[in-house]
C-alpha positions as CSV (number, residue, x, y, z in Angstrom):
1,M,-3.1,113.6,100.8
2,A,-0.4,113.9,98.1
3,M,2.7,116.1,98.2
4,E,4.2,117.7,95.1
5,H,7.6,116.4,94.2
6,R,9.6,117.9,91.3
7,C,12.0,115.7,89.5
8,L,14.1,116.7,86.4
9,G,11.8,119.6,85.6
10,T,8.6,117.6,85.7
11,E,5.9,117.5,88.4
12,H,5.0,114.2,90.1
13,Q,2.4,113.5,92.8
14,F,3.5,111.0,95.5
15,P,1.3,110.1,98.5
16,T,2.6,111.4,101.8
17,S,3.0,107.8,103.1
18,V,5.4,107.0,100.3
19,L,7.5,110.1,100.9
20,I,7.7,109.3,104.6
21,Y,8.7,105.7,103.9
22,L,11.4,106.9,101.5
23,E,12.7,109.4,104.1
24,L,12.9,106.6,106.8
25,L,14.6,104.3,104.4
26,I,17.2,106.9,103.5
27,D,17.8,107.7,107.2
28,R,18.3,104.0,108.0
29,L,20.8,103.6,105.1
30,L,22.7,106.7,106.0
31,S,22.9,105.7,109.7
32,N,24.2,102.3,108.8
33,M,26.8,103.7,106.5
34,S,28.0,106.1,109.2
35,K,28.3,103.6,112.0
36,L,31.7,103.7,113.7
37,Y,33.4,100.6,115.1
38,K,36.4,101.2,117.3
39,G,39.1,98.6,118.0
40,A,42.5,98.3,119.8
41,C,45.1,95.8,120.7
42,F,45.3,94.2,124.2
43,C,47.5,96.9,125.7
44,G,45.8,99.8,123.9
45,S,49.0,101.1,122.2
46,V,47.4,100.5,118.8
47,S,43.9,101.7,118.0
48,Y,41.8,102.0,114.9
49,E,38.3,102.7,113.7
50,V,36.2,101.5,110.7
51,T,33.1,103.1,109.4
52,G,30.1,101.7,107.6
53,P,28.7,98.2,107.1
54,P,31.1,95.2,107.0
55,I,31.6,93.4,103.7
56,L,32.0,90.0,105.4
57,R,31.5,88.7,108.9
58,A,32.7,85.1,109.4
59,Y,34.5,82.6,111.6
60,C,37.8,82.1,109.7
61,H,39.5,78.7,109.9
62,C,42.4,79.5,107.6
63,T,45.8,78.3,108.7
64,Y,47.1,81.9,108.8
65,C,44.4,83.0,111.3
66,Q,44.9,79.9,113.3
67,R,48.6,80.4,113.6
68,L,48.5,84.1,114.2
69,A,45.8,83.8,116.9
70,G,47.0,80.5,118.4
71,A,43.3,79.5,118.2
72,P,41.2,77.1,116.1
73,F,39.5,80.0,114.4
74,V,38.9,83.8,114.6
75,H,35.8,86.0,114.1
76,S,37.0,88.0,111.1
77,I,35.2,91.1,109.9
78,H,36.1,92.7,106.5
79,F,35.6,96.3,105.5
80,P,36.6,98.4,102.5
81,T,40.2,99.6,103.1
82,T,38.9,103.2,102.6
83,A,36.7,102.7,105.7
84,F,39.7,101.8,108.0
85,R,42.0,104.2,109.7
86,W,44.6,104.1,112.5
87,T,43.7,106.3,115.5
88,H,46.6,105.9,117.9
89,K,48.5,109.1,118.7
90,Q,52.1,107.7,118.1
91,P,53.5,107.4,114.6
92,D,52.7,104.0,113.1
93,C,56.4,103.0,113.0
94,D,56.6,103.4,116.8
95,V,53.7,101.1,117.6
96,L,53.1,98.8,114.6
97,D,55.1,95.8,113.1
98,S,54.0,94.4,109.8
99,F,54.3,90.9,108.2
100,V,53.8,90.0,104.6
101,P,53.2,86.2,104.2
102,P,55.5,85.0,101.4
103,A,52.7,83.0,99.8
104,K,50.4,86.1,99.8
105,P,52.4,89.2,99.0
106,H,49.2,91.2,98.5
107,K,48.4,90.8,102.2
108,T,49.9,92.7,105.1
109,R,49.3,91.8,108.7
110,Y,49.8,94.4,111.4
111,R,50.6,93.8,115.0
112,C,51.3,95.8,118.1
113,K,55.0,96.2,118.9
114,N,54.2,96.3,122.7
115,C,51.8,93.4,123.3
116,G,52.3,91.5,120.0
117,V,48.6,91.2,119.2
118,C,47.7,91.0,115.5
119,V,45.2,93.9,115.0
120,A,44.5,94.1,111.2
121,S,45.1,92.6,107.8
122,K,45.2,94.6,104.6
123,N,44.5,92.9,101.3
124,N,45.8,95.2,98.5
125,L,44.2,93.1,95.7
126,A,40.7,93.1,97.1
127,G,40.8,96.6,98.6
128,K,39.7,95.1,102.0
129,T,41.0,95.4,105.5
130,S,40.0,92.8,108.1
131,V,39.9,93.1,111.8
132,W,39.1,90.5,114.5
133,A,35.9,91.0,116.5
134,T,37.7,90.2,119.7
135,H,39.5,93.6,119.4
136,L,36.4,95.7,118.9
137,E,34.7,97.9,121.5
138,R,32.7,96.2,124.3
139,D,30.0,97.3,126.6
140,E,30.1,97.3,130.4
141,K,29.2,93.6,130.5
142,G,31.9,92.6,128.0
143,A,29.7,92.0,125.0
144,L,30.6,93.5,121.6
145,V,29.0,96.8,120.9
146,H,26.9,96.6,117.7
147,W,26.8,92.7,117.9
148,D,23.8,92.5,115.5
149,D,25.9,94.3,112.8
150,L,29.0,92.2,113.5
151,K,27.8,88.7,114.2
152,P,29.2,86.0,111.8
153,T,27.1,84.7,109.0
154,A,29.3,81.7,108.0
155,H,32.5,79.6,108.6
156,I,35.1,80.3,106.0
157,Y,38.1,78.1,105.0
158,Y,36.4,75.3,107.0
159,D,38.3,72.7,105.0
160,T,41.3,73.4,107.2
161,H,39.4,73.4,110.5
162,V,41.0,71.8,113.6
163,M,37.8,71.3,115.5
164,D,34.3,70.5,114.5
165,I,31.7,73.3,114.9
166,N,28.1,72.2,115.1
167,D,26.0,75.3,114.5
168,E,23.5,76.6,111.9
169,L,26.1,78.7,110.0
170,S,27.1,77.6,106.5
171,K,30.6,76.3,105.9
172,W,32.8,77.1,102.9
173,T,36.2,76.1,101.5
174,G,37.0,79.8,101.0
175,Y,35.0,82.9,101.2
176,E,31.2,82.7,101.7
177,N,29.3,82.5,98.4
178,E,32.6,82.7,96.5
179,S,33.8,79.1,97.0
180,E,32.4,75.6,97.5
181,Q,30.0,75.1,100.3
182,I,30.8,72.2,102.7
183,H,27.7,70.2,103.7
184,T,28.2,68.6,107.1
C-alpha cells in the first residue's frame, strides 16, 4: 500500500513502511534533541540544566581539571553554550564565583560560593559549556540518569595523566579525533 506525499508541488508515492520509518526516525531525533539533563553543586545552591545531545563525553586528564577537582581526572561532558542555562533562584552574583585562567582567557570556570564546587566551564571561542558528570542528576540507586547518553567515549589530555587507566577507551593528547591518539 502506498500513501500519497506532496513535495514542492509534485506528487510522489512512498510505501507506508518508508513513511512509518521516517516518522519513527524523526521522533527519535527530536526526543534526543529535547532531552534535559539537570545538575547542581554539592550543597544545591547552584543548579543548571542542559538540553540536547552532548558534543563530547570524555574523561579529562588536563591539569586544570586535575587541580580544580583534586582528582586524577574528571568525567567532562560538553554541550553547546546555547543549550546551557542556570536554574537557581538566587541572582548569579549571589551564588557563583568565576575564575578565568590566565593562560586561557577564553575560558571561564564557575563555582559555588557556598560549597566551593566547580560546576561549569564556558569556552567562548568554541561556543561550548562543559559540566562534570558527577554533578548531574542521579536515580534512587545513585547512578547517573541517562547514563547511556552521557558515558565517556575517550580519555582526553591523557599525556598529562597522573595514573594509568587500562580500559578500552581511546586516549588522546587533546580532544578526541582532534589531536594525536596515544597508543598504549
